C-alpha positions in Angstrom: -33.7 -32.8 10.3 -31.8 -34.5 7.5 -29.1 -37.1 8.3 -25.5 -36.5 7.6 -25.3 -39.0 4.7 -28.3 -37.4 3.1 -26.5 -34.0 3.2 -23.5 -35.5 1.7 -25.6 -37.1 -1.0 -27.3 -33.8 -1.8 -23.9 -32.0 -2.0 -22.6 -34.6 -4.4 -25.7 -34.3 -6.6 -25.4 -30.5 -6.7 -21.7 -30.7 -7.5 -22.4 -33.2 -10.4 -25.1 -30.9 -11.7 -23.0 -27.7 -11.7 -20.0 -29.5 -13.2 -22.1 -30.9 -16.0 -23.7 -27.5 -16.8 -20.5 -25.4 -16.4 -19.3 -25.7 -20.0 -22.6 -25.0 -21.6 -23.2 -22.0 -19.3 -19.7 -20.7 -20.0 -20.5 -20.9 -23.8 -23.7 -19.0 -23.3 -22.2 -16.3 -21.2 -19.0 -16.0 -23.3 -20.0 -17.1 -26.8 -16.6 -16.2 -28.3 -13.3 -15.7 -27.0 -11.9 -12.2 -27.0 -8.8 -11.4 -28.9 -6.7 -11.2 -25.7 -7.9 -14.6 -24.3 -6.2 -17.8 -25.7 -4.5 -20.9 -24.4 -0.9 -20.9 -25.1 1.5 -23.7 -24.2 4.4 -22.9 -21.9 6.8 -23.9 -24.6 5.5 -21.3 -27.1 5.2 -18.7 -24.3 8.9 -19.4 -23.4 9.8 -19.1 -27.1 8.1 -15.6 -27.4 9.8 -14.4 -24.3 13.2 -15.6 -25.4 12.7 -13.8 -28.8 11.7 -10.6 -27.1 14.8 -10.7 -24.7 17.1 -11.4 -27.6 15.6 -8.6 -29.5 15.8 -6.4 -26.4 12.2 -5.4 -26.8 11.9 -3.6 -23.4 8.5 -2.0 -24.2 6.9 -5.4 -24.9 8.6 -7.0 -21.9 7.6 -4.1 -19.6 4.0 -4.4 -21.0 3.8 -8.0 -20.2 5.2 -7.5 -16.7 2.4 -5.0 -16.0 -0.3 -7.2 -17.6 0.3 -10.3 -15.7 3.3 -10.1 -13.2 2.9 -13.6 -11.8 3.1 -15.1 -15.4 6.0 -12.8 -16.3 8.1 -14.0 -13.3 7.3 -17.6 -13.9 8.3 -17.5 -17.6 11.5 -15.5 -16.8 12.4 -18.1 -14.2 11.8 -20.9 -16.7 13.9 -19.5 -19.4 16.6 -18.6 -17.0 16.7 -14.9 -17.2 18.0 -13.0 -14.2 16.3 -9.8 -13.5 18.6 -6.9 -12.7 18.9 -5.8 -9.1 17.4 -2.2 -9.0 18.7 -1.4 -5.5 22.1 0.4 -5.3 24.5 -1.2 -2.8 25.0 1.0 0.3 22.2 3.4 -0.8 20.4 4.8 2.2 17.2 6.7 1.8 17.0 9.7 4.1 14.0 10.2 6.2 11.8 13.0 5.1 12.3 16.3 6.7 9.8 16.7 9.5 9.5 20.4 8.8 8.7 19.8 5.2 5.8 17.6 6.0 2.6 19.8 6.3 -0.7 18.3 7.3 -3.5 18.9 5.0 -5.6 22.0 5.7 -9.3 21.3 6.1 -11.5 22.5 3.3 -14.8 24.2 3.9 -17.8 23.1 1.8 -18.8 25.3 -1.0 -21.7 27.7 -0.4 -22.4 30.2 2.4 -20.6 29.7 5.7 -22.6 29.0 8.8 -22.5 31.7 11.5 -20.1 29.9 13.7 -17.6 29.5 10.9 -17.8 33.2 9.9 -16.9 34.3 13.5 -13.8 32.1 13.9 -10.5 33.9 14.5 -7.8 33.7 11.7 -5.6 30.6 11.9 -2.5 30.7 14.0 1.0 31.1 12.4 3.2 28.0 12.5 5.1 27.5 15.7 8.5 28.2 14.0 7.4 31.8 13.3 6.0 32.7 16.7 8.4 34.5 19.0 9.3 32.9 22.3 8.0 34.5 25.4 10.5 36.2 27.7 11.4 34.1 30.7 11.5 36.4 33.9 14.7 36.2 35.8 14.2 35.1 39.4 16.9 35.8 42.1 18.6 32.7 43.2 17.2 31.5 46.5 19.4 31.9 49.6 21.4 28.9 50.7 19.6 26.7 53.3 20.5 27.4 56.8 21.6 24.6 59.1 20.1 24.9 62.6 22.7 24.6 65.3 22.0 22.1 68.1 23.1 23.1 71.6 25.4 20.5 73.2 24.4 19.2 76.6 27.1 18.2 78.9 
């Protein structure tokens, strides 16, 4: 069983080896940078965003927000732009109507139906369309009788 200091030494050796080879391996795997990958300083990125905001280029700004939302929010915060509040004050979203929500109906697989499925009864109508059964009227029960207790003298 290796000692703890031997394990630490082995970890350090592996880390140095991987760190030393990382750049060469990256160049072999990604020989050229794609047109959409480049290093841009924060200052130049801030400048481009300011220009797009001043030109009111909503399409470009929305595309950037979808492409990298974290970067978009960081740049917007750095250049001091306040994003509009999209919520309407006092707006209450009603809950969906429970009657409008229908559960999905199960689908049978394509092809011939098995015998059990061919003999199933038709599906029941929704509960809202079924007539309510008549409730029989029962006569009211007689009032309870109170037994009389003879008095002893």
